[in-house]
C-alpha positions as CSV (number, residue, x, y, z in Angstrom):
1,M,-20.7,65.3,-2.2
2,P,-18.5,62.9,-1.3
3,G,-16.7,63.3,2.4
4,R,-19.1,65.7,3.6
5,R,-21.8,64.2,6.5
6,S,-25.6,64.2,5.5
7,F,-25.9,64.6,9.0
8,K,-25.8,68.3,10.5
9,T,-25.6,66.8,13.9
10,D,-23.9,63.4,13.3
11,E,-22.8,62.2,17.1
12,S,-27.5,62.8,17.7
13,F,-27.9,60.1,15.0
14,Y,-24.9,58.0,15.4
15,R,-21.8,57.1,18.0
16,P,-18.9,55.2,16.7
17,K,-18.2,52.3,18.4
18,L,-17.8,48.6,18.8
19,R,-21.0,47.2,18.5
20,P,-21.9,43.9,19.7
21,S,-21.6,41.7,16.4
22,G,-18.8,42.5,16.4
23,H,-18.7,45.6,13.8
24,D,-16.6,48.1,13.9
25,I,-18.8,50.9,12.2
26,S,-16.4,54.4,12.2
27,R,-17.1,57.9,11.6
28,R,-16.9,57.4,8.4
29,F,-20.9,56.1,8.2
30,A,-22.1,59.3,8.7
31,D,-20.8,60.6,5.3
32,N,-22.8,61.6,2.7
33,N,-21.3,59.9,-0.2
34,G,-23.9,61.2,-3.1
35,G,-26.5,58.7,-2.5
36,A,-30.3,59.0,-1.6
37,I,-31.9,57.0,1.5
38,P,-35.1,55.5,-0.2
39,S,-38.6,56.9,1.2
40,N,-39.5,52.7,1.4
41,L,-36.9,51.8,3.5
42,L,-37.4,50.3,6.2
43,Q,-35.8,52.3,9.1
44,I,-35.2,49.6,12.1
45,P,-32.2,50.2,14.6
46,N,-30.3,46.9,15.8
47,T,-29.1,48.5,19.3
48,E,-30.3,44.8,21.5
49,S,-27.9,43.8,23.6
50,N,-29.9,42.8,26.6
51,S,-32.6,40.8,25.9
52,P,-34.2,38.5,28.5
53,Y,-33.0,35.8,25.3
54,Q,-29.4,37.8,25.0
55,R,-29.4,36.9,29.6
56,H,-30.7,33.9,29.3
57,C,-28.0,32.5,27.0
58,A,-25.3,34.2,28.8
59,S,-26.8,32.9,31.7
60,V,-26.3,29.2,30.5
61,G,-23.0,29.8,28.6
62,V,-24.3,29.3,25.2
63,K,-22.9,31.7,22.5
64,P,-26.5,33.1,21.7
65,H,-26.8,33.5,17.8
66,P,-24.3,36.2,15.8
67,A,-26.9,37.0,13.1
68,R,-29.8,38.5,15.3
69,F,-31.7,40.9,13.7
70,P,-34.4,43.0,15.7
71,E,-38.1,42.2,15.9
72,K,-40.1,45.4,14.7
73,L,-38.4,43.7,11.1
74,P,-40.2,40.7,10.9
75,T,-42.9,41.9,12.7
76,F,-44.0,44.6,9.9
77,F,-43.7,41.8,6.9
78,I,-46.4,39.1,9.6
79,E,-48.8,41.6,9.6
80,F,-48.2,43.2,6.2
81,L,-48.6,39.3,4.7
82,T,-50.8,37.0,6.7
83,D,-53.4,36.8,9.3
84,S,-54.5,36.4,12.8
85,G,-53.6,32.3,13.3
86,D,-51.6,32.1,10.0
87,T,-48.7,30.3,9.6
88,V,-45.7,31.9,9.8
89,L,-42.8,29.4,8.2
90,D,-38.7,30.3,8.7
91,I,-36.3,28.2,7.2
92,F,-33.5,29.9,9.1
93,A,-34.1,30.4,12.5
94,G,-30.8,31.4,13.5
95,S,-32.5,33.0,17.4
96,N,-35.8,32.6,16.0
97,T,-37.5,35.9,15.8
98,T,-39.1,35.1,13.6
99,G,-41.5,33.3,15.8
100,S,-41.4,35.0,18.2
101,A,-42.4,38.2,16.1
102,A,-45.6,35.3,14.8
103,E,-46.5,34.3,18.2
104,K,-47.4,37.9,19.5
105,L,-48.9,38.3,16.4
106,D,-51.9,35.4,17.3
107,R,-49.8,33.3,14.5
108,R,-49.1,29.5,14.4
109,W,-44.7,29.6,13.9
110,L,-42.6,26.1,12.3
111,A,-38.5,26.8,12.2
112,F,-35.8,24.9,11.5
113,E,-32.1,25.8,12.3
114,K,-29.7,23.2,11.1
115,D,-27.5,24.5,13.8
116,R,-28.9,22.9,16.9
117,T,-27.0,24.3,19.9
118,Y,-28.8,27.6,18.0
119,L,-32.0,26.3,17.3
120,A,-32.0,24.8,21.4
121,A,-31.3,28.6,22.8
122,S,-34.4,30.3,20.4
123,A,-35.7,28.6,23.0
124,F,-34.8,31.3,25.5
125,R,-36.5,33.8,23.2
126,F,-40.3,32.5,24.8
127,V,-39.1,32.0,28.1
128,D,-39.9,34.5,31.1
129,E,-37.4,35.5,33.5
130,L,-36.1,32.2,36.2
131,P,-33.8,31.6,38.3
132,P,-30.5,30.0,37.3
133,E,-31.2,26.7,38.5
134,E,-34.7,27.2,36.5
135,L,-32.5,28.2,33.5
136,A,-30.1,25.9,33.4
137,A,-32.3,22.6,34.1
138,L,-34.2,23.7,31.8
139,W,-30.7,24.3,29.2
140,D,-29.2,21.1,30.2
141,R,-33.2,19.2,29.1
142,L,-33.4,21.2,25.4
143,H,-30.2,20.9,24.9
144,S,-29.4,17.2,25.7
145,D,-29.8,14.1,23.8
146,D,-33.3,13.1,25.2
147,L,-34.8,15.3,23.7
148,P,-36.2,13.6,19.8
149,V,-34.2,14.9,17.3
150,E,-35.3,14.1,13.1
151,V,-32.3,14.6,10.9
152,N,-32.1,14.4,6.8
153,R,-29.5,13.2,6.0
154,A,-29.8,14.4,3.0
155,Q,-30.4,18.5,3.5
156,R,-28.5,17.5,6.6
157,E,-30.9,19.9,8.4
158,L,-32.4,19.2,12.7
159,V,-35.6,19.3,13.7
160,L,-35.9,19.6,17.5
161,I,-39.9,17.3,18.1
162,E,-42.2,17.7,20.6
163,K,-43.8,15.3,21.6
164,P,-47.0,15.8,19.3
165,T,-50.4,17.8,20.7
166,A,-54.2,18.1,19.9
167,Y,-54.1,21.3,17.6
168,A,-57.4,23.8,18.1
169,T,-57.8,24.2,15.2
170,K,-59.7,28.3,14.4
171,L,-62.1,27.2,11.5
172,K,-62.2,30.8,8.6
173,R,-64.9,32.2,6.7
174,R,-64.9,34.6,3.8
């Protein structure tokens, strides 16, 4: 019935408040509107609020990407659809959550993002804790015009390019 609560203990399931994303979800979140949650729905909370990525962004004064999703989401699909050593492509990288998940699962990855600031800041997903001055120096290097950038004018996309290095490839026998 509309208006009834879906959960007997709403407060233990969800506490209404302003989310880090800026969304204000009210107590009506738990209302039963007559629908059903499918059994094959991935239920992964998006509760990251103090990750190294966010701390590093704050340390250098750069705004983190506003549409971050939990790493468990790409992890599920990478494990399901790829094998160790495969390459994962993310054409809308944002904060590069997918690249981080791929690396932890021993996959190579390519990330594309049209906003240079977000792409540069996504490197913080791969940085251990550093003293603030070293983190600031890293940010200056990542965000500088000295780092080569390929601009595809037709698509208006930017790609930060590292100096070429030889990949050690593993041959797969099937």
